C-alpha positions as CSV (number, residue, x, y, z in Angstrom):
1,X,86.6,-5.4,78.6
2,X,89.2,-4.6,81.2
3,X,92.8,-3.7,80.4
4,X,93.7,-1.2,77.6
5,X,90.1,-1.0,76.5
6,X,89.2,0.6,79.8
7,X,91.9,3.2,79.5
8,X,90.8,6.9,79.3
9,X,90.6,8.2,75.8
10,X,93.7,10.4,76.3
11,X,95.8,7.3,77.0
12,X,94.3,5.4,74.1
13,X,95.3,8.3,71.8
14,X,98.8,8.3,73.3
15,X,99.2,4.6,72.6
16,X,97.7,5.0,69.1
17,X,100.3,7.7,68.3
18,X,103.1,5.5,69.4
19,X,101.8,2.6,67.4
20,X,101.4,4.6,64.2
21,X,105.0,5.8,64.5
22,X,106.2,2.2,64.9
23,X,104.4,1.3,61.6
24,X,106.0,4.2,59.8
25,X,105.0,5.4,56.3
26,X,103.8,9.0,55.7
27,X,100.1,8.2,56.3
28,X,100.8,6.6,59.6
29,X,103.2,9.4,60.7
30,X,100.4,11.9,60.0
31,X,98.0,9.8,62.0
32,X,100.5,9.6,64.8
33,X,100.8,13.4,64.9
34,X,97.0,13.7,65.0
35,X,96.7,11.0,67.7
36,X,99.4,12.6,69.9
37,X,97.9,16.0,69.5
38,X,94.5,14.7,70.5
39,X,96.0,13.0,73.6
40,X,97.8,16.2,74.7
41,X,94.5,18.2,74.3
42,X,92.6,15.6,76.3
43,X,95.1,15.4,79.1
44,X,95.4,19.1,79.4
45,X,91.6,19.4,79.8
46,X,91.3,16.4,82.1
47,X,90.8,16.5,85.9
48,X,94.0,16.1,87.9
49,X,93.1,12.5,88.8
50,X,92.8,11.6,85.1
51,X,96.2,13.1,84.1
52,X,99.3,11.1,83.4
53,X,102.5,13.0,83.3
54,X,104.3,10.0,81.7
55,X,101.7,9.7,78.9
56,X,101.7,13.5,78.4
57,X,105.5,13.3,78.0
58,X,105.2,10.3,75.7
59,X,102.6,12.1,73.5
60,X,104.9,15.2,73.2
61,X,107.9,13.0,72.3
62,X,105.8,11.1,69.7
63,X,104.5,14.4,68.3
64,X,108.1,15.7,68.0
65,X,109.2,12.5,66.4
66,X,106.4,12.7,63.9
67,X,107.5,16.2,62.9
68,X,111.1,15.0,62.7
69,X,110.1,12.1,60.4
70,X,108.4,14.6,58.1
71,X,111.5,16.7,58.0
72,X,110.2,19.5,60.2
73,X,112.9,20.5,62.7
74,X,111.1,23.6,63.9
75,X,108.0,21.5,64.7
76,X,110.2,18.9,66.4
77,X,111.8,21.5,68.6
78,X,108.5,23.2,69.4
79,X,106.9,19.9,70.4
80,X,109.8,18.9,72.7
81,X,109.6,22.2,74.6
82,X,107.2,20.9,77.2
83,X,109.4,17.8,78.0
84,X,112.7,19.6,77.9
85,X,111.5,22.4,80.1
86,X,110.1,20.0,82.7
87,X,111.9,18.9,85.8
88,X,114.0,15.8,84.9
89,X,112.9,14.0,88.1
90,X,109.5,13.7,86.6
91,X,110.7,11.7,83.6
92,X,110.5,7.9,83.6
93,X,113.1,5.6,82.2
94,X,110.8,5.1,79.2
95,X,110.8,8.8,78.4
96,X,114.6,9.0,78.8
97,X,114.9,6.1,76.3
98,X,112.6,7.9,73.9
99,X,114.6,11.1,74.2
100,X,117.9,9.3,73.7
101,X,116.5,7.5,70.6
102,X,115.3,10.8,69.2
103,X,118.7,12.3,69.7
104,X,120.2,9.4,67.7
105,X,117.8,10.1,64.9
106,X,119.0,13.7,64.9
107,X,122.5,12.3,64.2
108,X,121.4,11.0,60.8
109,X,123.2,12.0,57.7
110,X,120.4,14.3,56.6
111,X,121.2,16.5,59.7
112,X,125.0,16.8,59.3
113,X,125.8,20.4,59.4
114,X,122.4,21.5,60.6
115,X,123.0,23.7,63.6
116,X,119.4,23.4,64.8
117,X,119.7,19.6,64.8
118,X,123.0,19.7,66.7
119,X,121.5,22.1,69.3
120,X,118.4,20.0,69.8
121,X,120.5,16.8,70.0
122,X,122.6,18.4,72.8
123,X,119.5,19.5,74.7
124,X,118.1,16.0,74.4
125,X,121.3,14.4,75.7
126,X,121.6,16.9,78.6
127,X,118.0,16.3,79.7
128,X,118.4,12.5,79.4
129,X,121.6,12.6,81.5
130,X,119.9,14.7,84.2
131,X,116.8,12.5,84.3
132,X,118.9,9.3,84.6
133,X,121.0,10.6,87.5
134,X,120.1,8.9,90.8
135,X,119.5,12.3,92.4
136,X,116.6,12.8,90.0
137,X,114.9,9.7,91.4
138,X,115.7,9.4,95.1
139,X,114.7,6.2,96.8
140,X,111.6,6.4,98.9
141,X,112.2,6.4,102.6
142,X,110.3,4.0,104.8
143,X,107.6,5.6,106.9
């Protein structure tokens, strides 16, 4: 069948991770972490033509969010490193929205007074602002 059923396995695992996070509950969060981790491993070992930077970013953000939902700030920060250390111009609007949403989650009452959460929230906001700037996504010139 065409469509999502013809997607490479890495993309399918990325989408599965996102879906499990949307469902919530501890069991689904753990499955989301496993799916996102598998997606990342598959993308990193794939040929250049089969890699998707956007899906790789999405899997990292999902992996970070899974750790956050399990209360693991160290894991959250570690999983975001790949995204936050990447050039902002490589980030799509979808990734910027995910980073912004994750930053909002780090503003929750359980993180009040947590220096690590505040620092991570600032990094997320900074990256989202840089990625959203028009200079990060210059218009293509006609050839």
